[in-house]
C-alpha positions in Angstrom: 82.6 100.6 150.8 82.8 104.0 153.1 81.8 107.4 151.3 84.7 109.9 152.0 83.1 113.4 152.9 85.8 115.7 151.4 86.7 119.1 152.2 88.6 121.5 149.7 90.9 124.3 151.3 92.0 127.6 149.3 95.5 128.3 150.3 97.9 131.3 150.0 100.6 129.3 148.2 98.3 128.6 145.0 97.6 125.0 146.1 94.2 123.4 146.7 94.2 120.8 149.3 91.5 118.2 149.6 90.9 116.7 152.9 89.0 113.8 154.4 86.2 115.8 156.5 86.3 113.1 159.2 89.6 112.6 159.9 91.6 115.7 158.7 93.7 113.2 156.5 95.0 115.3 153.3 93.6 113.2 150.2 95.1 115.5 147.4 97.5 118.5 147.2 97.1 120.4 143.7 99.5 123.1 142.7 96.6 124.7 140.9 97.5 128.6 140.5 101.5 128.9 140.5 102.0 131.1 143.5 99.0 133.0 143.4 96.9 133.0 146.1 93.4 130.6 145.6 90.5 132.4 147.2 87.5 130.2 146.0 86.8 126.6 145.4 83.7 124.5 144.6 82.9 121.1 144.0 80.8 119.9 141.4 77.1 118.7 142.4 78.5 114.9 142.0 81.4 115.5 143.5 83.6 114.4 140.6 85.1 117.7 139.9 86.5 120.7 141.6 86.8 124.7 140.3 89.3 126.7 141.8 89.6 130.5 141.1 92.5 132.8 142.1 94.1 136.2 141.8 95.6 135.2 138.6 92.3 135.3 136.7 92.1 131.7 135.9 89.5 128.9 136.6 91.1 125.8 137.1 88.9 122.6 137.1 90.3 119.6 138.4 89.0 116.1 138.0 88.8 114.4 141.6 90.4 112.1 142.9 93.3 112.4 140.4 95.0 116.0 140.5 95.1 116.5 136.9 93.6 119.9 135.6 91.2 119.3 132.7 91.7 122.5 131.0 92.5 126.4 132.6 89.5 129.2 132.1 90.8 132.6 132.2 88.4 134.6 133.8 87.0 137.5 132.1 83.9 139.2 133.5 83.4 137.4 136.7 85.8 137.4 139.5 85.7 135.1 142.7 
């Protein structure tokens, strides 16, 4: 079994794209924040979740590899 190195990109169109870091092939395309610019993304230490933040002041966790948001957390005191 080959370990896939993943890269997450924060996009201007509100999407988070997860790519195979070796081949550049798109693995997932997540509409995480409507049409608001995504300005930060971060994988959890075990690589099973991804957290994205946007100017919409929402933190959107996503379980990888399925593109289903777990829960939305409005940002209050901290901004990305």
